[in-house]
C-alpha positions, 0 to 999 in steps of 0.5 A: 851950522849953529848950536843952541847953547844955554849959559855957554853949555849944552844943558840936559844932554843924554848919551847912550852908554853900553856897559862892556865890562865891569871890574876894570882897573884903570890908571889915572894920569897921576899914576895911581890905579882905581879898581872896580871901574865900569867900562862904558861907551857913554860920552865923557867930556866937560859937558856931561861927565859926572852925570849918572850912568843908569840901567834900563830900569832907571837905576843909577849904577855908576858915575862916568869919571874917566875917558880912555886916552889914545896916545896916537890920537893925542886925546881921548879914545872915542867910545871908551870911558870908565865910571865909578860904581854907584856902590863906591860913590855912595860909600864915599858920599856917606863919608863926606856927609858924616865927617866932611872928608874921605876917611877910607878910600879902600885904596892901598897906598905905597907912598912912592913915585915910579917910572919904567926902566928902559932896559931890564924891566922893573919899576924905578923908584923916583921919589919916596914920600917921607914917613910913608909905608915904603919909606918906613920899610927902607925903600929909597929913591933910585931903588929898582923894584923887580918883584912884588909878592913873588910876581915879577915886575917889568913895568911900573903899571904892573905894580900899580895894578897889583896895588889896586887889588890890595887893601890898606893894612895888607903887607907887600914884599918887594924885591929890590935892587939898590943903586949899589947893585945889592939886593934887599927885600922890603916888607911894606905894610900898605897905608890908606891912600891919602885924600886929595 
Protein backbone atom coordinates (compact mmCIF):
# COMPACT_ATOMS: atom_id res chain seq x y z
CA UNK A 1 0.00 0.00 0.00
CA UNK A 2 1.29 3.47 -0.85
CA UNK A 3 0.73 6.49 1.37
CA UNK A 4 0.34 9.95 -0.10
CA UNK A 5 2.85 12.38 1.35
CA UNK A 6 3.43 16.05 0.84
CA UNK A 7 6.99 17.26 1.24
CA UNK A 8 7.98 13.99 2.89
CA UNK A 9 5.48 14.38 5.75
CA UNK A 10 1.79 13.74 6.22
CA UNK A 11 0.18 17.15 6.55
CA UNK A 12 -2.74 18.26 8.75
CA UNK A 13 -3.18 14.98 10.61
CA UNK A 14 -5.66 14.73 13.49
CA UNK A 15 -5.79 12.03 16.16
CA UNK A 16 -8.20 11.32 18.99
CA UNK A 17 -6.91 12.23 22.42
CA UNK A 18 -8.76 10.96 25.45
CA UNK A 19 -7.60 12.71 28.63
CA UNK A 20 -7.21 10.03 31.27
CA UNK A 21 -5.48 12.06 33.99
CA UNK A 22 -4.24 15.52 34.91
CA UNK A 23 -1.55 16.63 37.34
CA UNK A 24 0.86 13.86 36.35
CA UNK A 25 4.57 14.20 37.15
CA UNK A 26 6.64 12.88 34.26
CA UNK A 27 10.36 12.12 34.17
CA UNK A 28 12.30 13.11 31.06
CA UNK A 29 15.15 10.97 29.66
CA UNK A 30 17.54 13.55 31.19
CA UNK A 31 16.28 12.60 34.66
CA UNK A 32 14.46 15.85 35.38
CA UNK A 33 10.76 15.81 36.16
CA UNK A 34 7.93 17.93 34.79
CA UNK A 35 4.90 18.43 37.04
CA UNK A 36 1.24 19.01 36.15
CA UNK A 37 1.24 17.18 32.82
CA UNK A 38 -1.94 15.98 31.08
CA UNK A 39 -2.03 12.25 30.26
CA UNK A 40 -3.66 11.62 26.90
CA UNK A 41 -4.08 8.88 24.31
CA UNK A 42 -3.32 11.33 21.46
CA UNK A 43 -0.59 9.99 19.18
CA UNK A 44 2.74 11.72 19.80
CA UNK A 45 5.40 11.23 17.17
CA UNK A 46 7.59 13.36 14.87
CA UNK A 47 4.63 13.91 12.54
CA UNK A 48 2.20 15.46 15.00
CA UNK A 49 3.89 16.23 18.32
CA UNK A 50 3.66 19.86 19.28
CA UNK A 51 0.17 20.30 17.88
CA UNK A 52 -2.79 21.37 19.96
CA UNK A 53 -4.71 19.14 22.36
CA UNK A 54 -8.24 20.54 22.22
CA UNK A 55 -11.48 19.89 24.07
CA UNK A 56 -14.89 19.36 22.46
CA UNK A 57 -15.43 23.13 22.36
CA UNK A 58 -12.31 23.54 20.24
CA UNK A 59 -10.36 25.21 23.07
CA UNK A 60 -6.66 24.44 23.36
CA UNK A 61 -5.99 22.71 26.68
CA UNK A 62 -2.45 21.46 26.10
CA UNK A 63 0.50 20.80 23.80
CA UNK A 64 1.39 17.10 23.34
CA UNK A 65 5.05 16.82 24.25
CA UNK A 66 6.25 13.44 25.53
CA UNK A 67 5.37 9.85 24.67
CA UNK A 68 5.58 7.28 27.45
CA UNK A 69 8.32 4.72 26.90
CA UNK A 70 7.99 0.97 27.35
CA UNK A 71 11.42 -0.61 27.99
CA UNK A 72 10.06 -4.09 27.17
CA UNK A 73 8.95 -2.92 23.72
CA UNK A 74 12.09 -0.88 23.12
CA UNK A 75 10.14 2.24 22.23
CA UNK A 76 7.09 4.33 23.03
CA UNK A 77 4.09 2.86 24.83
CA UNK A 78 1.11 3.02 22.46
CA UNK A 79 -1.74 5.28 23.53
CA UNK A 80 0.07 6.91 26.45
CA UNK A 81 1.39 10.41 26.01
CA UNK A 82 1.73 13.60 27.99
CA UNK A 83 0.88 17.19 27.17
CA UNK A 84 2.05 20.44 28.73
CA UNK A 85 -1.01 22.35 29.95
CA UNK A 86 -2.11 25.40 27.95
CA UNK A 87 -1.63 27.54 31.07
CA UNK A 88 2.04 26.55 31.30
CA UNK A 89 2.56 26.94 27.54
CA UNK A 90 0.98 30.42 27.63
CA UNK A 91 3.18 31.47 30.55
CA UNK A 92 6.38 30.26 28.86
CA UNK A 93 5.37 31.87 25.55
CA UNK A 94 4.74 35.18 27.31
CA UNK A 95 8.23 35.06 28.85
CA UNK A 96 9.83 34.29 25.47
CA UNK A 97 7.99 37.17 23.79
CA UNK A 98 8.80 39.62 26.58
CA UNK A 99 12.46 38.83 27.24
CA UNK A 100 13.58 36.41 24.53
CA UNK A 101 14.20 33.64 27.07
CA UNK A 102 12.52 31.68 29.84
CA UNK A 103 13.02 33.70 33.01
CA UNK A 104 10.92 31.54 35.36
CA UNK A 105 10.36 27.86 34.59
CA UNK A 106 8.59 27.37 37.96
CA UNK A 107 10.77 24.26 38.35
CA UNK A 108 12.97 23.78 41.40
CA UNK A 109 16.63 23.01 40.71
CA UNK A 110 18.95 21.00 42.94
CA UNK A 111 22.00 20.93 40.65
CA UNK A 112 23.02 17.27 40.85
CA UNK A 113 23.16 14.24 38.61
CA UNK A 114 21.75 11.19 40.37
CA UNK A 115 21.89 7.42 39.98
CA UNK A 116 20.11 4.60 41.78
CA UNK A 117 21.94 2.57 44.41
CA UNK A 118 21.59 -1.15 43.76
CA UNK A 119 21.92 -2.26 47.38
CA UNK A 120 20.41 -0.48 50.33
CA UNK A 121 18.47 2.08 48.36
CA UNK A 122 19.01 5.82 48.22
CA UNK A 123 20.16 8.12 45.45
CA UNK A 124 23.85 8.31 44.57
CA UNK A 125 25.15 11.77 43.69
CA UNK A 126 27.18 11.17 40.54
CA UNK A 127 27.99 14.81 39.79
CA UNK A 128 27.36 18.21 41.34
CA UNK A 129 26.99 21.44 39.33
CA UNK A 130 29.64 23.91 40.52
CA UNK A 131 28.10 26.81 42.48
CA UNK A 132 24.67 25.19 42.15
CA UNK A 133 22.24 24.87 45.07
CA UNK A 134 23.51 21.44 46.18
CA UNK A 135 27.16 22.47 45.86
CA UNK A 136 26.58 25.55 48.03
CA UNK A 137 24.99 23.31 50.69
CA UNK A 138 28.00 20.99 50.80
CA UNK A 139 26.70 18.08 48.70
CA UNK A 140 29.56 16.23 46.98
CA UNK A 141 29.92 13.55 44.30
CA UNK A 142 29.80 10.12 45.91
CA UNK A 143 27.29 11.15 48.59
CA UNK A 144 24.26 8.92 49.17
CA UNK A 145 20.99 10.81 49.70
CA UNK A 146 18.85 8.66 51.98
CA UNK A 147 16.13 11.12 53.00
CA UNK A 148 14.64 14.43 51.84
CA UNK A 149 12.55 16.52 54.24
CA UNK A 150 12.00 13.41 56.38
CA UNK A 151 10.85 11.29 53.44
CA UNK A 152 12.94 8.17 52.82
CA UNK A 153 14.58 8.12 49.39
CA UNK A 154 14.97 4.61 47.97
CA UNK A 155 15.52 5.61 44.33
CA UNK A 156 16.71 8.66 42.40
CA UNK A 157 13.26 9.03 40.79
CA UNK A 158 11.69 9.59 44.21
CA UNK A 159 13.87 12.64 44.75
CA UNK A 160 13.21 14.06 41.28
CA UNK A 161 9.47 13.52 41.80
CA UNK A 162 9.67 15.40 45.10
CA UNK A 163 11.56 18.26 43.42
CA UNK A 164 8.79 18.50 40.81
CA UNK A 165 6.35 19.46 43.57
CA UNK A 166 8.58 22.25 44.88
CA UNK A 167 9.31 25.82 43.81
CA UNK A 168 12.58 27.75 43.45
CA UNK A 169 13.50 29.43 46.74
CA UNK A 170 12.09 26.66 48.93
CA UNK A 171 14.46 24.80 51.22
CA UNK A 172 15.07 21.06 51.23
CA UNK A 173 16.81 19.13 54.03
CA UNK A 174 18.79 16.18 52.68
CA UNK A 175 20.07 13.41 54.93
CA UNK A 176 23.32 12.18 53.43
CA UNK A 177 25.74 9.34 53.98
CA UNK A 178 29.17 10.37 52.76
CA UNK A 179 31.67 7.98 51.13
CA UNK A 180 33.57 7.88 54.41
CA UNK A 181 30.48 6.50 56.14
CA UNK A 182 29.80 9.68 58.09
CA UNK A 183 26.34 11.23 58.11
CA UNK A 184 25.40 14.86 57.52
CA UNK A 185 22.40 17.04 56.80
CA UNK A 186 22.50 19.46 53.86
CA UNK A 187 20.12 22.43 54.01
CA UNK A 188 19.58 23.29 50.32
CA UNK A 189 17.88 26.42 49.04
CA UNK A 190 16.51 25.30 45.67
CA UNK A 191 17.34 27.35 42.60
CA UNK A 192 15.59 28.07 39.32
CA UNK A 193 15.83 25.28 36.75
CA UNK A 194 18.22 26.65 34.11
CA UNK A 195 16.95 27.28 30.58
CA UNK A 196 18.27 24.86 27.95
